[in-house]
C-alpha positions as CSV (number, residue, x, y, z in Angstrom):
1,M,68.0,168.8,-96.0
2,K,68.9,169.2,-99.7
3,I,71.8,171.5,-100.4
4,C,72.9,172.6,-103.9
5,V,76.6,173.5,-104.3
6,T,78.1,175.1,-107.4
7,A,81.0,172.9,-108.7
8,L,83.6,172.5,-111.4
9,S,82.7,168.9,-111.9
10,A,80.0,166.4,-110.9
11,S,81.4,164.9,-107.6
12,L,81.7,165.6,-103.9
13,D,85.5,165.9,-104.4
14,S,85.0,168.7,-107.0
15,P,86.3,172.2,-106.2
16,V,83.4,174.7,-105.6
17,D,82.8,176.9,-108.6
18,P,82.5,180.4,-107.1
19,H,80.1,181.7,-109.8
20,F,76.5,180.7,-109.6
21,G,75.0,181.5,-113.0
22,R,78.0,180.3,-115.0
23,C,79.1,177.4,-112.8
24,L,79.7,174.1,-114.7
25,Y,77.7,171.9,-112.4
26,F,75.2,171.9,-109.5
27,V,75.8,169.1,-107.0
28,I,72.7,168.5,-105.0
29,V,73.5,166.8,-101.7
30,D,71.3,165.3,-99.0
31,A,73.2,166.7,-96.0
32,D,72.2,163.8,-93.8
33,S,73.1,160.8,-96.0
34,M,75.6,162.6,-98.3
35,E,73.9,161.0,-101.3
36,F,74.1,163.4,-104.2
37,D,73.0,164.1,-107.8
38,S,74.8,166.2,-110.2
39,V,73.2,168.5,-112.8
40,R,75.2,170.1,-115.6
41,N,74.5,173.8,-115.8
42,T,73.1,174.4,-119.3
43,T,73.2,178.2,-118.8
44,T,76.9,178.7,-118.9
45,S,77.0,180.0,-122.5
46,A,73.9,182.3,-122.2
47,S,74.7,185.8,-123.6
48,S,72.8,187.3,-120.7
49,G,70.6,186.2,-117.9
50,A,72.6,183.2,-116.9
51,G,71.9,183.7,-113.2
52,V,68.1,183.9,-113.7
53,Q,68.2,180.8,-115.9
54,A,70.3,178.9,-113.4
55,A,67.9,179.9,-110.6
56,N,65.0,178.5,-112.6
57,L,66.9,175.3,-113.1
58,I,67.6,174.6,-109.5
59,I,64.4,176.0,-108.0
60,T,62.6,172.9,-109.5
61,R,65.0,170.6,-107.5
62,D,63.4,171.3,-104.1
63,I,66.5,172.5,-102.4
64,D,66.7,174.1,-99.0
65,A,70.0,176.0,-99.5
66,L,72.5,177.0,-102.1
67,I,76.2,177.3,-101.5
68,T,78.2,179.3,-104.0
69,G,80.7,182.1,-104.2
70,S,78.6,184.8,-105.7
71,V,75.1,185.3,-106.9
72,G,73.5,188.3,-108.7
73,A,70.6,190.4,-107.6
74,K,67.9,188.9,-109.8
75,A,68.8,185.3,-109.1
76,F,69.2,186.0,-105.4
77,S,65.7,187.5,-105.3
78,M,64.3,184.4,-107.1
79,L,66.0,182.0,-104.8
80,T,65.1,183.8,-101.5
81,A,61.4,184.2,-102.7
82,K,61.3,180.3,-102.8
83,N,62.8,180.2,-99.2
84,I,66.2,179.0,-100.4
85,D,69.0,180.1,-98.2
86,V,72.1,181.4,-100.1
87,L,75.4,180.9,-98.4
88,P,78.9,182.0,-99.6
89,F,81.8,179.5,-99.8
90,I,84.7,179.5,-102.4
91,E,87.7,177.6,-101.0
92,G,87.4,173.9,-101.0
93,T,85.4,171.0,-102.3
94,V,81.7,170.3,-102.4
95,A,82.2,168.0,-99.4
96,D,84.0,170.8,-97.6
97,A,81.2,173.1,-98.3
98,I,78.6,170.7,-96.9
99,Q,80.7,170.1,-93.8
100,A,81.0,173.9,-93.2
101,Y,77.3,174.1,-93.5
102,K,76.8,171.2,-91.0
103,D,79.3,172.9,-88.6
104,N,77.3,176.1,-88.8
105,I,80.3,178.0,-90.2
106,L,78.5,179.6,-93.2
107,K,76.4,182.7,-92.7
108,K,73.3,183.2,-94.9
109,L,73.6,186.1,-97.3
110,E,71.1,188.9,-96.8
111,T,71.7,190.4,-100.3
112,S,73.3,189.5,-103.5
113,N,77.1,189.6,-103.6
114,S,78.0,189.3,-107.3
115,P,80.9,191.4,-108.5
116,G,79.9,191.0,-112.2
117,A,79.8,188.7,-115.1
118,H,82.1,185.7,-115.4
119,K,83.2,183.1,-117.9
120,P,82.2,179.5,-117.5
121,G,84.5,177.5,-115.3
122,Q,86.5,180.6,-114.2
123,Q,87.7,179.6,-110.8
124,N,88.5,181.6,-107.6
125,R,88.6,185.1,-109.2
126,I,86.7,186.7,-106.4
127,H,88.8,188.5,-103.8
128,W,87.1,188.5,-100.4
129,K,88.2,190.9,-97.7
């Protein structure tokens, strides 16, 4: 299973970046072997449509799930149309997110959960209740 996690840097030890469209990196992890590949998000400076552009970028990577903090409605629709599960996670590292997925702690989103536009690299500004 290939899982994409939004991240602040290109490693398993990176903190999760809670913003999908404007995250700094996508870390794509084989959940069984923990081998990974990192992709710099080239959409962080887009004036608009960063989420849609980011969705296009990762859809081509044959992932099964996306772990991130928030994702907008258009990107969410694109991802789920390709049978990509979207799961929320904001506190911890990429490795922590993968472990939470393996432990079946994360619950698949049924709808988008984005509170609005964010700046690239802005960390943990979402307040979950």
